[in-house]
A tleap script that builds the chain and sets N, CA, C and O, in Angstrom:
source leaprc.protein.ff14SB
mol = sequence {
  NMET LYS PHE SER VAL PRO ASP GLU LYS GLU
  VAL GLU MET ARG ARG ILE LEU THR THR VAL
  TYR ASP ALA LEU LYS GLN LYS GLY TYR ASN
  PRO VAL SER GLN ILE VAL GLY TYR ILE LEU
  SER GLU ASP PRO THR TYR ILE THR THR HIE
  ASN ASN ALA ARG SER LEU ILE ARG LYS ILE
  ASP ARG ASP GLU LEU LEU GLN ALA MET VAL
  LYS SER TYR LEU ALA CASP
}
set mol.1.N position { -116.729 45.622 62.758 }
set mol.1.CA position { -117.194 46.881 62.879 }
set mol.1.C position { -116.062 47.451 62.086 }
set mol.1.O position { -114.923 47.043 62.317 }
set mol.2.N position { -116.340 48.632 60.895 }
set mol.2.CA position { -115.573 49.288 60.211 }
set mol.2.C position { -115.620 50.984 60.298 }
set mol.2.O position { -116.560 51.648 59.861 }
set mol.3.N position { -114.554 51.481 60.876 }
set mol.3.CA position { -114.597 53.041 61.317 }
set mol.3.C position { -113.862 53.547 60.036 }
set mol.3.O position { -112.944 52.909 59.521 }
set mol.4.N position { -114.324 54.728 59.559 }
set mol.4.CA position { -113.217 55.426 58.826 }
set mol.4.C position { -113.755 57.125 59.091 }
set mol.4.O position { -114.803 57.757 59.224 }
set mol.5.N position { -112.396 57.328 59.064 }
set mol.5.CA position { -112.146 58.930 59.636 }
set mol.5.C position { -112.158 59.706 58.187 }
set mol.5.O position { -111.461 59.344 57.239 }
set mol.6.N position { -112.961 60.709 58.161 }
set mol.6.CA position { -112.721 61.515 56.939 }
set mol.6.C position { -111.392 62.312 56.970 }
set mol.6.O position { -110.835 62.899 57.898 }
set mol.7.N position { -111.041 62.142 55.606 }
set mol.7.CA position { -109.705 62.823 55.252 }
set mol.7.C position { -109.904 64.190 55.352 }
set mol.7.O position { -110.917 64.706 54.880 }
set mol.8.N position { -108.762 65.043 56.105 }
set mol.8.CA position { -109.045 66.351 56.583 }
set mol.8.C position { -109.367 67.124 55.019 }
set mol.8.O position { -110.194 68.034 54.944 }
set mol.9.N position { -108.788 66.750 54.107 }
set mol.9.CA position { -108.827 67.553 52.825 }
set mol.9.C position { -110.474 67.472 52.358 }
set mol.9.O position { -111.143 68.375 51.856 }
set mol.10.N position { -110.812 66.348 52.631 }
set mol.10.CA position { -112.452 66.227 52.181 }
set mol.10.C position { -113.263 66.928 52.962 }
set mol.10.O position { -114.339 67.395 52.587 }
set mol.11.N position { -112.753 67.043 54.168 }
set mol.11.CA position { -113.855 67.877 55.196 }
set mol.11.C position { -113.896 69.329 54.657 }
set mol.11.O position { -114.846 70.109 54.581 }
set mol.12.N position { -112.503 69.480 54.279 }
set mol.12.CA position { -112.493 71.122 54.128 }
set mol.12.C position { -113.186 71.478 52.631 }
set mol.12.O position { -113.701 72.568 52.385 }
set mol.13.N position { -113.104 70.376 51.693 }
set mol.13.CA position { -113.793 70.457 50.448 }
set mol.13.C position { -115.378 70.352 50.570 }
set mol.13.O position { -116.111 70.887 49.737 }
set mol.14.N position { -115.937 69.520 51.824 }
set mol.14.CA position { -117.454 69.579 51.998 }
set mol.14.C position { -117.672 70.830 52.699 }
set mol.14.O position { -118.845 71.200 52.647 }
set mol.15.N position { -116.942 71.533 53.292 }
set mol.15.CA position { -117.467 72.686 53.977 }
set mol.15.C position { -117.354 73.681 52.847 }
set mol.15.O position { -118.300 74.454 52.694 }
set mol.16.N position { -116.419 73.751 52.117 }
set mol.16.CA position { -116.536 74.909 51.146 }
set mol.16.C position { -117.656 74.459 49.857 }
set mol.16.O position { -118.097 75.400 49.197 }
set mol.17.N position { -117.980 73.475 49.602 }
set mol.17.CA position { -118.783 73.349 48.814 }
set mol.17.C position { -120.385 73.585 49.425 }
set mol.17.O position { -121.376 73.924 48.777 }
set mol.18.N position { -120.292 73.307 50.799 }
set mol.18.CA position { -121.760 73.582 51.333 }
set mol.18.C position { -121.672 75.205 51.357 }
set mol.18.O position { -122.650 75.820 50.930 }
set mol.19.N position { -120.924 75.685 51.676 }
set mol.19.CA position { -120.854 77.521 51.619 }
set mol.19.C position { -121.320 78.114 50.365 }
set mol.19.O position { -122.093 79.041 50.123 }
set mol.20.N position { -120.588 77.270 49.589 }
set mol.20.CA position { -120.835 77.638 48.107 }
set mol.20.C position { -122.105 77.570 47.694 }
set mol.20.O position { -122.644 78.464 47.042 }
set mol.21.N position { -122.771 76.294 48.119 }
set mol.21.CA position { -124.082 75.773 47.927 }
set mol.21.C position { -125.198 76.577 48.146 }
set mol.21.O position { -126.172 76.786 47.423 }
set mol.22.N position { -124.830 77.114 49.566 }
set mol.22.CA position { -125.524 78.330 50.352 }
set mol.22.C position { -125.704 79.429 49.708 }
set mol.22.O position { -126.783 80.014 49.620 }
set mol.23.N position { -124.538 79.818 49.162 }
set mol.23.CA position { -124.273 81.164 48.678 }
set mol.23.C position { -125.102 81.197 47.267 }
set mol.23.O position { -125.699 82.197 46.867 }
set mol.24.N position { -125.051 80.123 46.673 }
set mol.24.CA position { -125.717 80.323 45.336 }
set mol.24.C position { -127.092 80.420 45.399 }
set mol.24.O position { -127.710 81.149 44.623 }
set mol.25.N position { -127.866 79.459 46.625 }
set mol.25.CA position { -129.247 79.341 46.620 }
set mol.25.C position { -129.921 80.637 47.274 }
set mol.25.O position { -130.951 81.169 46.860 }
set mol.26.N position { -129.205 81.026 48.302 }
set mol.26.CA position { -129.603 82.658 48.416 }
set mol.26.C position { -129.510 83.570 47.285 }
set mol.26.O position { -130.420 84.395 47.201 }
set mol.27.N position { -128.576 83.592 46.376 }
set mol.27.CA position { -128.986 84.369 45.463 }
set mol.27.C position { -129.903 83.775 44.130 }
set mol.27.O position { -129.918 84.235 42.988 }
set mol.28.N position { -130.517 82.820 44.566 }
set mol.28.CA position { -131.867 82.427 43.781 }
set mol.28.C position { -131.237 81.486 42.503 }
set mol.28.O position { -131.957 81.084 41.589 }
set mol.29.N position { -129.805 81.207 42.585 }
set mol.29.CA position { -129.470 80.111 41.445 }
set mol.29.C position { -129.784 78.787 41.940 }
set mol.29.O position { -129.958 78.547 43.135 }
set mol.30.N position { -129.881 77.607 40.658 }
set mol.30.CA position { -129.865 76.309 41.066 }
set mol.30.C position { -128.481 75.833 41.484 }
set mol.30.O position { -127.634 75.637 40.612 }
set mol.31.N position { -128.204 75.637 42.780 }
set mol.31.CA position { -126.720 75.440 43.085 }
set mol.31.C position { -126.192 74.318 42.524 }
set mol.31.O position { -124.981 74.389 42.316 }
set mol.32.N position { -126.787 73.201 42.185 }
set mol.32.CA position { -126.241 72.214 41.766 }
set mol.32.C position { -125.855 72.280 40.191 }
set mol.32.O position { -124.879 71.654 39.777 }
set mol.33.N position { -126.658 73.059 39.341 }
set mol.33.CA position { -126.306 72.869 37.834 }
set mol.33.C position { -125.188 73.924 37.773 }
set mol.33.O position { -124.370 73.774 36.866 }
set mol.34.N position { -125.019 75.059 38.675 }
set mol.34.CA position { -123.864 76.101 38.720 }
set mol.34.C position { -122.567 75.476 39.108 }
set mol.34.O position { -121.482 75.730 38.585 }
set mol.35.N position { -122.785 74.639 40.071 }
set mol.35.CA position { -121.534 73.928 40.702 }
set mol.35.C position { -121.133 72.978 39.484 }
set mol.35.O position { -119.961 73.074 39.119 }
set mol.36.N position { -121.959 72.063 38.799 }
set mol.36.CA position { -121.620 71.242 37.854 }
set mol.36.C position { -121.082 72.177 36.637 }
set mol.36.O position { -120.016 71.855 36.111 }
set mol.37.N position { -121.720 73.221 36.213 }
set mol.37.CA position { -121.030 73.925 35.154 }
set mol.37.C position { -119.798 74.441 35.681 }
set mol.37.O position { -118.921 74.506 34.820 }
set mol.38.N position { -119.399 74.894 37.017 }
set mol.38.CA position { -118.005 75.034 37.103 }
set mol.38.C position { -117.032 73.821 37.078 }
set mol.38.O position { -115.937 73.832 36.516 }
set mol.39.N position { -117.456 72.995 37.614 }
set mol.39.CA position { -116.577 71.762 37.379 }
set mol.39.C position { -116.159 71.358 36.153 }
set mol.39.O position { -115.008 71.014 35.887 }
set mol.40.N position { -117.246 71.403 35.266 }
set mol.40.CA position { -116.953 71.078 34.133 }
set mol.40.C position { -116.119 72.089 33.043 }
set mol.40.O position { -115.529 71.809 31.999 }
set mol.41.N position { -116.299 73.190 33.637 }
set mol.41.CA position { -115.948 74.221 32.703 }
set mol.41.C position { -114.727 75.040 33.164 }
set mol.41.O position { -114.055 75.656 32.337 }
set mol.42.N position { -114.426 75.052 34.521 }
set mol.42.CA position { -113.762 75.510 35.591 }
set mol.42.C position { -113.620 77.279 35.367 }
set mol.42.O position { -112.683 78.037 35.620 }
set mol.43.N position { -115.202 77.574 34.689 }
set mol.43.CA position { -115.189 78.647 34.818 }
set mol.43.C position { -115.748 79.381 36.095 }
set mol.43.O position { -116.808 79.020 36.606 }
set mol.44.N position { -114.978 80.452 36.608 }
set mol.44.CA position { -115.605 80.894 37.780 }
set mol.44.C position { -116.571 81.698 37.788 }
set mol.44.O position { -116.944 82.090 38.894 }
set mol.45.N position { -117.250 82.174 36.613 }
set mol.45.CA position { -118.543 83.202 36.469 }
set mol.45.C position { -119.679 82.147 36.735 }
set mol.45.O position { -120.801 82.628 36.894 }
set mol.46.N position { -119.566 80.891 36.801 }
set mol.46.CA position { -120.696 80.036 37.240 }
set mol.46.C position { -121.170 80.057 38.590 }
set mol.46.O position { -122.251 79.639 39.007 }
set mol.47.N position { -119.958 80.750 39.411 }
set mol.47.CA position { -120.023 80.837 40.934 }
set mol.47.C position { -120.260 82.241 41.305 }
set mol.47.O position { -119.645 83.149 40.745 }
set mol.48.N position { -121.214 82.472 42.318 }
set mol.48.CA position { -121.524 83.872 42.494 }
set mol.48.C position { -120.428 84.428 43.600 }
set mol.48.O position { -119.933 83.706 44.465 }
set mol.49.N position { -120.121 85.882 43.423 }
set mol.49.CA position { -119.094 86.202 44.302 }
set mol.49.C position { -119.545 86.303 45.859 }
set mol.49.O position { -118.754 86.194 46.796 }
set mol.50.N position { -120.995 86.539 45.993 }
set mol.50.CA position { -121.917 86.461 47.393 }
set mol.50.C position { -121.153 85.383 48.247 }
set mol.50.O position { -120.738 84.309 47.814 }
set mol.51.N position { -121.029 85.888 49.632 }
set mol.51.CA position { -120.187 85.315 50.904 }
set mol.51.C position { -118.817 84.645 50.265 }
set mol.51.O position { -118.472 83.521 50.633 }
set mol.52.N position { -118.185 85.259 49.459 }
set mol.52.CA position { -116.799 85.024 48.917 }
set mol.52.C position { -116.899 83.596 48.275 }
set mol.52.O position { -115.894 82.887 48.242 }
set mol.53.N position { -118.213 83.120 47.716 }
set mol.53.CA position { -118.024 81.913 47.448 }
set mol.53.C position { -117.178 81.588 46.326 }
set mol.53.O position { -116.747 80.436 46.366 }
set mol.54.N position { -116.752 82.415 45.147 }
set mol.54.CA position { -116.146 82.236 43.929 }
set mol.54.C position { -114.647 82.176 44.567 }
set mol.54.O position { -113.916 81.266 44.176 }
set mol.55.N position { -114.284 82.861 45.280 }
set mol.55.CA position { -112.941 82.970 46.107 }
set mol.55.C position { -112.517 81.174 46.719 }
set mol.55.O position { -111.507 80.578 46.344 }
set mol.56.N position { -113.236 80.769 47.397 }
set mol.56.CA position { -113.609 79.749 48.267 }
set mol.56.C position { -113.455 78.284 47.507 }
set mol.56.O position { -112.707 77.358 47.821 }
set mol.57.N position { -114.433 78.366 46.368 }
set mol.57.CA position { -114.404 77.232 45.280 }
set mol.57.C position { -113.162 77.247 44.538 }
set mol.57.O position { -112.886 76.142 44.070 }
set mol.58.N position { -112.209 78.301 44.253 }
set mol.58.CA position { -111.121 78.204 43.534 }
set mol.58.C position { -109.989 77.496 44.207 }
set mol.58.O position { -108.954 77.159 43.634 }
set mol.59.N position { -110.318 77.262 45.695 }
set mol.59.CA position { -109.457 76.626 46.217 }
set mol.59.C position { -109.374 75.149 46.490 }
set mol.59.O position { -108.569 74.563 47.213 }
set mol.60.N position { -110.394 74.646 45.750 }
set mol.60.CA position { -110.672 73.078 45.625 }
set mol.60.C position { -110.065 72.687 44.278 }
set mol.60.O position { -110.493 73.192 43.240 }
set mol.61.N position { -109.188 71.897 44.283 }
set mol.61.CA position { -108.721 71.071 42.928 }
set mol.61.C position { -110.245 70.101 42.467 }
set mol.61.O position { -111.061 69.517 43.180 }
set mol.62.N position { -110.180 70.217 41.414 }
set mol.62.CA position { -111.263 69.665 40.751 }
set mol.62.C position { -110.912 68.339 40.562 }
set mol.62.O position { -111.801 67.590 40.969 }
set mol.63.N position { -109.930 67.752 40.087 }
set mol.63.CA position { -109.859 66.491 40.432 }
set mol.63.C position { -109.793 65.938 41.358 }
set mol.63.O position { -110.300 64.820 41.271 }
set mol.64.N position { -109.218 66.275 42.671 }
set mol.64.CA position { -109.693 65.726 44.178 }
set mol.64.C position { -111.072 66.021 44.289 }
set mol.64.O position { -111.679 65.083 44.806 }
set mol.65.N position { -111.648 66.799 44.048 }
set mol.65.CA position { -113.178 67.114 44.030 }
set mol.65.C position { -114.060 65.944 43.258 }
set mol.65.O position { -115.126 65.472 43.652 }
set mol.66.N position { -113.542 65.701 42.397 }
set mol.66.CA position { -114.233 64.722 41.775 }
set mol.66.C position { -114.021 63.063 42.033 }
set mol.66.O position { -114.832 62.238 41.611 }
set mol.67.N position { -112.885 62.726 42.741 }
set mol.67.CA position { -112.518 61.798 43.287 }
set mol.67.C position { -113.168 61.489 44.284 }
set mol.67.O position { -113.603 60.341 44.362 }
set mol.68.N position { -113.373 62.287 45.160 }
set mol.68.CA position { -113.990 62.378 46.453 }
set mol.68.C position { -115.563 62.016 46.040 }
set mol.68.O position { -116.092 60.982 46.447 }
set mol.69.N position { -116.212 62.914 45.243 }
set mol.69.CA position { -117.544 62.848 44.779 }
set mol.69.C position { -117.821 61.222 44.688 }
set mol.69.O position { -118.583 60.555 45.388 }
set mol.70.N position { -116.947 60.786 43.588 }
set mol.70.CA position { -116.938 59.425 43.213 }
set mol.70.C position { -117.306 58.067 44.390 }
set mol.70.O position { -118.132 57.158 44.470 }
set mol.71.N position { -116.123 58.595 45.205 }
set mol.71.CA position { -115.850 57.606 46.163 }
set mol.71.C position { -116.996 57.703 47.157 }
set mol.71.O position { -117.432 56.654 47.631 }
set mol.72.N position { -117.384 58.564 47.419 }
set mol.72.CA position { -118.526 59.003 48.283 }
set mol.72.C position { -119.945 58.381 47.671 }
set mol.72.O position { -120.731 57.691 48.320 }
set mol.73.N position { -120.066 58.690 46.581 }
set mol.73.CA position { -121.299 58.152 45.417 }
set mol.73.C position { -121.157 56.556 45.508 }
set mol.73.O position { -122.191 55.904 45.364 }
set mol.74.N position { -120.146 55.990 45.701 }
set mol.74.CA position { -119.849 54.503 45.750 }
set mol.74.C position { -119.899 53.653 46.744 }
set mol.74.O position { -120.047 52.431 46.754 }
set mol.75.N position { -119.703 54.757 47.940 }
set mol.75.CA position { -119.546 53.985 49.175 }
set mol.75.C position { -120.704 53.167 49.761 }
set mol.75.O position { -121.880 53.357 49.450 }
set mol.76.N position { -120.267 52.217 50.658 }
set mol.76.CA position { -121.281 51.319 50.925 }
set mol.76.C position { -122.336 51.909 52.146 }
set mol.76.O position { -123.298 51.234 52.510 }
savepdb mol mol.pdb
quit
């Protein structure tokens, strides 16, 4: 049996992304499209200021986020 404990940084990224996703959804945006736009361009205007989402997402390193996303996508 294999157990894995999520890295503390990944847990924090997930918390931030969830908060940002919820804020975007509350404001009527397509959260996935907006977050992808931000990741690709690093333009903070893709993210609403609602619930401090813009400040929160800027705390995430984009390279680390992409690594975590690919790792998660390819996980067993």
